[in-house]
C-alpha positions as CSV (number, residue, x, y, z in Angstrom):
1,M,141.3,19.3,-147.2
2,P,142.0,16.0,-146.0
3,K,139.1,13.9,-144.4
4,H,139.6,13.3,-140.8
5,A,138.5,10.4,-138.4
6,L,138.8,10.3,-134.5
7,L,140.3,6.9,-133.2
8,V,139.3,5.9,-129.7
9,M,141.4,2.8,-128.9
10,D,141.5,0.3,-126.1
11,V,138.9,2.1,-124.1
12,Q,137.5,-1.1,-122.8
13,N,136.0,-1.9,-119.2
14,I,139.1,-3.9,-118.3
15,I,141.6,-1.3,-119.3
16,V,139.8,1.8,-118.1
17,Q,139.5,0.2,-114.6
18,R,143.2,-0.3,-114.6
19,Y,144.4,3.1,-116.1
20,A,141.5,5.9,-116.5
21,D,140.1,8.3,-114.2
22,A,136.9,10.4,-114.3
23,A,138.8,13.5,-115.7
24,F,140.2,11.5,-118.3
25,M,136.9,9.9,-119.5
26,A,135.4,13.5,-119.4
27,R,138.1,14.7,-121.8
28,L,137.7,11.7,-124.0
29,Q,133.8,12.4,-124.0
30,K,134.4,15.9,-125.0
31,A,136.6,15.1,-127.9
32,I,134.1,12.5,-129.2
33,G,131.4,15.0,-128.8
34,A,133.5,17.7,-130.9
35,A,134.3,14.9,-133.4
36,R,130.7,14.4,-134.0
37,A,129.9,18.0,-134.0
38,K,132.5,18.5,-136.9
39,E,130.8,15.3,-138.8
40,M,134.0,13.3,-138.2
41,P,133.8,9.5,-138.3
42,V,134.4,8.1,-134.6
43,I,136.2,4.8,-135.0
44,H,136.5,2.6,-131.7
45,V,139.4,0.1,-131.8
46,V,139.3,-2.8,-129.4
47,V,141.5,-5.7,-128.7
48,G,140.0,-9.1,-129.0
49,F,140.5,-12.7,-129.8
50,R,138.6,-15.7,-130.8
51,P,137.9,-18.2,-128.2
52,G,140.8,-20.3,-127.4
53,Y,143.1,-17.4,-128.6
54,P,144.2,-19.1,-132.0
55,E,145.8,-15.6,-132.7
56,V,148.1,-15.6,-129.8
57,N,151.4,-16.9,-130.2
58,P,153.0,-18.0,-127.0
59,R,156.4,-16.1,-127.7
60,N,154.4,-12.7,-127.8
61,K,155.4,-11.2,-124.4
62,M,152.2,-9.1,-124.3
63,F,149.6,-11.7,-125.2
64,G,151.4,-15.0,-125.1
65,G,150.3,-15.7,-121.4
66,L,146.7,-15.7,-122.6
67,A,146.9,-18.9,-124.6
68,G,145.1,-21.8,-123.0
69,R,144.3,-19.8,-119.9
70,P,141.0,-18.6,-118.9
71,G,141.3,-14.9,-118.3
72,S,139.8,-11.6,-118.3
73,L,140.1,-11.0,-122.0
74,A,137.5,-14.0,-122.6
75,D,135.1,-12.0,-120.4
76,E,132.5,-10.1,-122.6
77,E,131.6,-7.6,-120.0
78,A,135.3,-6.8,-119.3
79,N,136.1,-6.4,-122.9
80,R,133.2,-4.3,-123.6
81,I,133.6,-0.6,-124.6
82,H,133.2,1.7,-121.8
83,D,129.7,3.0,-121.3
84,A,131.1,6.7,-121.0
85,V,132.1,6.2,-124.7
86,T,129.6,3.7,-126.1
87,P,129.4,3.7,-129.9
88,R,126.6,5.2,-131.7
89,P,125.0,3.2,-134.5
90,H,126.9,5.1,-137.0
91,D,130.2,4.8,-135.2
92,I,132.7,1.9,-136.5
93,V,134.0,-0.6,-134.2
94,V,137.4,-2.4,-135.3
95,T,138.8,-5.4,-133.6
96,K,142.6,-5.8,-133.5
97,R,144.8,-8.7,-132.6
98,R,147.9,-6.8,-131.5
99,V,149.0,-3.6,-129.9
100,S,148.7,-1.6,-133.1
101,S,145.2,-0.7,-134.1
102,F,146.2,-1.8,-137.7
103,A,147.6,-5.2,-136.5
104,G,145.3,-8.2,-137.5
105,S,142.4,-5.6,-138.2
106,D,140.7,-4.2,-141.2
107,L,141.4,-0.5,-140.0
108,D,143.4,0.5,-143.0
109,M,140.7,-0.8,-145.4
110,V,138.0,1.0,-143.6
111,L,139.9,4.3,-143.7
112,R,140.8,4.1,-147.3
113,T,137.3,3.2,-148.2
114,L,136.0,6.3,-146.2
115,G,138.7,8.4,-147.7
116,I,140.3,9.1,-144.5
117,E,143.6,10.9,-144.9
118,H,144.2,12.2,-141.3
119,L,143.9,10.4,-138.0
120,V,143.2,11.9,-134.5
121,L,144.3,9.6,-131.9
122,T,143.1,9.1,-128.4
123,G,143.3,6.0,-126.1
124,I,144.8,3.9,-123.4
125,A,147.8,3.6,-123.2
126,T,150.0,6.2,-124.6
127,S,153.1,3.7,-124.6
128,G,150.9,0.9,-126.0
129,V,148.3,1.5,-128.7
130,V,148.7,5.2,-129.1
131,L,152.6,4.8,-129.8
132,S,152.1,1.6,-132.0
133,T,149.2,3.2,-134.1
134,L,151.0,6.5,-134.6
135,R,154.2,4.8,-135.9
136,Q,152.3,2.4,-138.3
137,A,149.9,5.3,-139.5
138,A,153.0,7.6,-140.1
139,D,154.4,4.7,-142.2
140,L,151.1,4.5,-144.0
141,D,151.3,8.2,-144.7
142,Y,148.2,9.3,-142.8
143,G,148.4,12.8,-141.3
144,L,148.2,12.5,-137.4
145,T,147.1,14.5,-134.5
146,V,147.2,13.3,-131.0
147,L,145.0,14.6,-128.2
148,S,147.7,14.5,-125.5
149,D,145.2,14.5,-122.6
150,A,142.7,12.0,-124.2
151,C,145.8,9.4,-124.0
152,Q,146.6,8.1,-120.8
153,D,149.5,5.8,-119.5
154,A,150.3,4.0,-116.2
155,D,153.7,5.9,-116.2
156,I,153.3,9.6,-116.2
157,E,156.8,10.2,-117.3
158,V,156.6,8.0,-120.3
159,H,153.4,9.8,-121.4
160,R,155.1,13.2,-121.0
161,V,158.2,12.0,-123.0
162,L,156.1,10.6,-125.7
163,T,153.6,13.5,-126.1
164,E,156.4,16.1,-125.8
165,K,159.4,14.6,-127.4
166,V,158.6,11.8,-129.5
167,F,155.0,12.2,-130.9
168,P,155.7,15.7,-132.3
169,Q,158.4,14.3,-134.6
170,Q,155.4,12.6,-136.6
171,A,152.1,14.3,-135.4
172,D,150.7,17.5,-134.2
173,V,150.2,17.0,-130.4
174,V,147.4,19.2,-128.9
175,S,145.1,19.2,-125.9
176,V,141.4,18.3,-126.3
177,D,140.4,21.9,-125.3
178,D,142.7,23.3,-128.0
179,W,141.4,20.9,-130.6
180,T,137.8,21.4,-129.7
181,K,138.3,25.2,-130.0
182,S,140.1,24.9,-133.5
183,S,137.9,25.7,-136.5
184,S,140.0,23.2,-138.6
185,P,139.3,19.5,-138.1
186,H,142.9,18.8,-137.1
């Protein structure tokens, strides 16, 4: 049976306060608890940059406006992983430099070193980190599960289309409740 890992992506204070609600955070906590109960690695992925943003190209529409501008991504408290999902000492934290969890990070190396073959995806936002990570992970031949209600997006319709029509082409898409009740790790 393939070894699984739960990815908790972009659940940083600055992002949670813009998108997430208490019900979403409770479902995410339940998923993390279930992963730990299944002895599945929990990997937190955060977006982050060095002081002065040397990784950010001004042509990048999502991050380009950050370069040379003091902003919230420079604030340590704003970028800290939200208290509701604080990593435990044995959890792994990976810093990425773009939207996908693989872009500018050592995630693939960590996963391969741990023998991980299947990823369970959660995070904010469905149309951002979840979509980008799913596409890249599929191209890297990882098995994939998306916990549909442990992903959130500012646009409810975009979330629905992705989780009901796009993601099922490359991943199993299930709710947190169904996943936690399942005897298999996927």
